[in-house]
C-alpha positions as CSV (number, residue, x, y, z in Angstrom):
1,X,-32.9,46.8,2.7
2,X,-35.1,44.0,1.8
3,X,-32.8,43.8,-1.4
4,X,-30.6,42.4,1.4
5,X,-32.0,40.4,3.2
6,X,-32.9,38.2,-0.7
7,X,-29.6,38.2,-1.8
8,X,-28.9,36.7,1.7
9,X,-30.9,33.5,1.7
10,X,-29.9,33.3,-1.6
11,X,-26.7,33.7,-0.2
12,X,-27.6,30.4,2.2
13,X,-28.9,28.2,0.5
14,X,-26.6,28.1,-2.4
15,X,-24.2,27.3,0.2
16,X,-25.8,24.5,1.8
17,X,-27.1,23.4,-1.4
18,X,-23.5,23.2,-2.2
19,X,-22.5,21.9,1.5
20,X,-24.8,18.8,0.8
21,X,-24.2,18.3,-2.3
22,X,-20.6,17.5,-1.9
23,X,-21.5,15.8,1.2
24,X,-23.0,13.4,-0.6
25,X,-20.4,12.4,-3.5
26,X,-18.0,12.8,-0.5
27,X,-20.5,9.7,1.5
28,X,-20.2,7.5,-1.3
29,X,-16.8,7.9,-2.0
30,X,-16.4,6.9,1.4
31,X,-18.2,4.4,1.1
32,X,-17.6,3.3,-2.1
33,X,-13.8,2.8,-1.1
34,X,-15.1,1.3,2.7
35,X,-16.8,-1.5,0.9
36,X,-13.7,-2.0,-1.6
37,X,-11.2,-2.6,1.6
38,X,-13.7,-5.2,3.7
39,X,-14.2,-6.9,0.2
40,X,-10.5,-7.5,0.3
41,X,-9.2,-7.9,-4.0
42,X,-7.3,-10.2,-5.0
43,X,-3.2,-9.5,-6.5
44,X,-3.7,-8.7,-10.4
45,X,-6.0,-11.8,-10.8
46,X,-5.7,-12.9,-14.2
47,X,-9.3,-13.4,-16.0
48,X,-8.4,-14.3,-19.2
49,X,-6.3,-17.7,-17.8
50,X,-9.5,-19.2,-17.7
51,X,-6.6,-22.3,-17.5
52,X,-7.8,-25.5,-16.6
53,X,-6.7,-27.4,-13.8
54,X,-6.7,-31.0,-13.6
55,X,-10.2,-32.6,-13.7
56,X,-12.4,-29.8,-13.6
57,X,-14.4,-29.0,-16.4
58,X,-13.6,-24.3,-17.5
59,X,-17.0,-22.6,-16.6
60,X,-19.0,-25.3,-15.3
61,X,-22.4,-25.2,-14.4
62,X,-26.1,-26.0,-13.6
63,X,-26.5,-29.1,-16.1
64,X,-23.0,-30.5,-15.2
65,X,-23.5,-31.3,-11.8
66,X,-25.0,-34.1,-10.3
67,X,-26.0,-32.4,-7.3
68,X,-26.0,-28.3,-8.1
69,X,-25.8,-27.2,-4.4
70,X,-22.6,-28.7,-3.6
71,X,-19.9,-29.1,-5.1
72,X,-17.0,-30.5,-4.9
73,X,-13.5,-30.5,-6.0
74,X,-11.3,-34.0,-6.3
75,X,-8.4,-32.9,-7.6
76,X,-8.3,-30.3,-4.2
77,X,-10.1,-32.3,-1.7
78,X,-12.8,-30.3,-1.0
79,X,-16.8,-29.1,-1.1
80,X,-18.9,-26.1,-0.9
81,X,-22.7,-26.0,-0.2
82,X,-24.5,-23.7,-2.2
83,X,-28.2,-22.0,-1.3
84,X,-31.7,-22.5,-3.9
85,X,-30.5,-18.5,-5.1
86,X,-27.4,-20.2,-6.8
87,X,-28.6,-22.7,-8.5
88,X,-27.7,-22.2,-11.8
89,X,-24.2,-20.9,-10.2
90,X,-20.5,-21.6,-12.5
91,X,-17.3,-22.6,-11.4
92,X,-14.1,-20.9,-13.4
93,X,-10.2,-21.6,-12.6
94,X,-8.4,-19.8,-13.0
95,X,-4.4,-18.0,-12.4
96,X,-4.2,-16.1,-10.0
97,X,-1.3,-13.4,-11.0
98,X,0.5,-12.5,-8.0
99,X,3.2,-11.1,-9.5
100,X,7.4,-11.5,-8.2
101,X,5.3,-13.9,-5.3
102,X,5.0,-16.7,-8.3
103,X,0.7,-17.6,-9.4
104,X,-2.1,-20.2,-7.8
105,X,-4.3,-22.0,-8.6
106,X,-8.4,-20.5,-8.0
107,X,-12.3,-21.6,-7.9
108,X,-14.2,-18.3,-8.8
109,X,-18.6,-18.8,-8.4
110,X,-20.8,-16.9,-9.6
111,X,-22.7,-15.8,-12.0
112,X,-22.1,-13.3,-14.6
113,X,-18.1,-13.5,-12.6
114,X,-17.0,-14.8,-10.0
115,X,-18.9,-13.5,-6.5
116,X,-15.9,-14.5,-4.7
117,X,-13.4,-17.7,-4.9
118,X,-10.8,-19.8,-3.3
119,X,-7.2,-20.2,-4.2
120,X,-5.1,-23.1,-3.6
121,X,-1.6,-22.0,-2.9
122,X,2.5,-24.3,-1.7
123,X,2.1,-22.9,1.3
124,X,5.9,-21.0,0.6
125,X,3.5,-19.0,-1.7
126,X,1.4,-18.4,1.6
127,X,3.6,-16.7,3.8
128,X,4.9,-15.0,0.9
129,X,1.8,-13.6,-0.3
130,X,1.1,-11.7,3.4
131,X,4.3,-10.9,4.6
132,X,3.4,-7.9,1.1
133,X,1.4,-5.0,2.3
134,X,-1.9,-4.4,1.3
135,X,-5.1,-6.8,0.8
136,X,-4.7,-10.7,0.4
137,X,-7.2,-13.5,0.6
138,X,-8.4,-15.0,4.0
139,X,-7.0,-18.0,5.3
140,X,-9.5,-21.1,5.6
141,X,-7.4,-23.5,6.0
142,X,-4.0,-26.6,5.0
143,X,-4.1,-29.6,3.0
144,X,-1.0,-31.8,2.6
145,X,1.3,-29.3,1.2
146,X,-1.5,-26.5,-0.1
147,X,-2.6,-22.8,2.0
148,X,-6.9,-23.0,0.6
149,X,-8.5,-19.6,1.2
150,X,-11.4,-17.2,0.3
151,X,-11.9,-13.1,-2.0
152,X,-14.7,-11.8,-2.5
153,X,-15.3,-10.6,-5.7
154,X,-13.8,-7.5,-6.8
155,X,-14.6,-6.0,-10.0
156,X,-18.8,-6.0,-10.0
157,X,-20.4,-3.9,-8.0
158,X,-20.2,-2.9,-4.8
159,X,-24.0,-3.0,-3.9
160,X,-24.5,-6.0,-4.9
161,X,-21.4,-7.2,-3.0
162,X,-22.9,-5.5,-0.2
163,X,-26.5,-6.8,-0.7
164,X,-25.1,-10.3,-0.9
165,X,-22.3,-10.4,1.2
166,X,-23.4,-11.9,4.5
167,X,-24.6,-15.0,2.4
168,X,-22.1,-15.2,0.2
169,X,-20.0,-15.7,3.7
170,X,-22.3,-18.3,4.4
171,X,-21.8,-21.0,1.9
172,X,-17.6,-20.2,2.7
173,X,-17.9,-21.2,6.0
174,X,-19.4,-25.1,4.4
175,X,-16.4,-25.2,3.0
176,X,-14.3,-27.9,4.6
177,X,-12.2,-31.1,3.5
178,X,-12.5,-34.7,2.2
179,X,-10.4,-37.9,1.0
């Protein structure tokens, strides 16, 4: 009889271990999928196409900026303010390919990769993108013939984005149009 009790206890422990392990696996997978949906990935971002926008420097670094905390884009007429923790960030010009909806200029901000980007869309392009299913950039405003939007990087470790999400959103809140 004691051998049966031992067998039952070992079986229970194995079942509990499998349940806890499976639960942790699915919890981690769910959180990863959930965070990636929150980060609003952009469609078909072409990371290799760092085509410069007019009057802008590709891979602009802190050494290239007079006031590194304020990023000013004279072509599209906007600026962002960065906290001290962003000293040495890079602003990288990109072209986003939206497939049948066309392309749009974008500027990625980050260190080794883009943590977030600001994209500029024609109003027609923006309407097409917004009518498609799936995640789209978040609207920031309109100026002249362009709609401005932002997206949080989708190709970086979700823990890094999650840890720095409030800081990124604080930077986004400083977005303003300039003359």
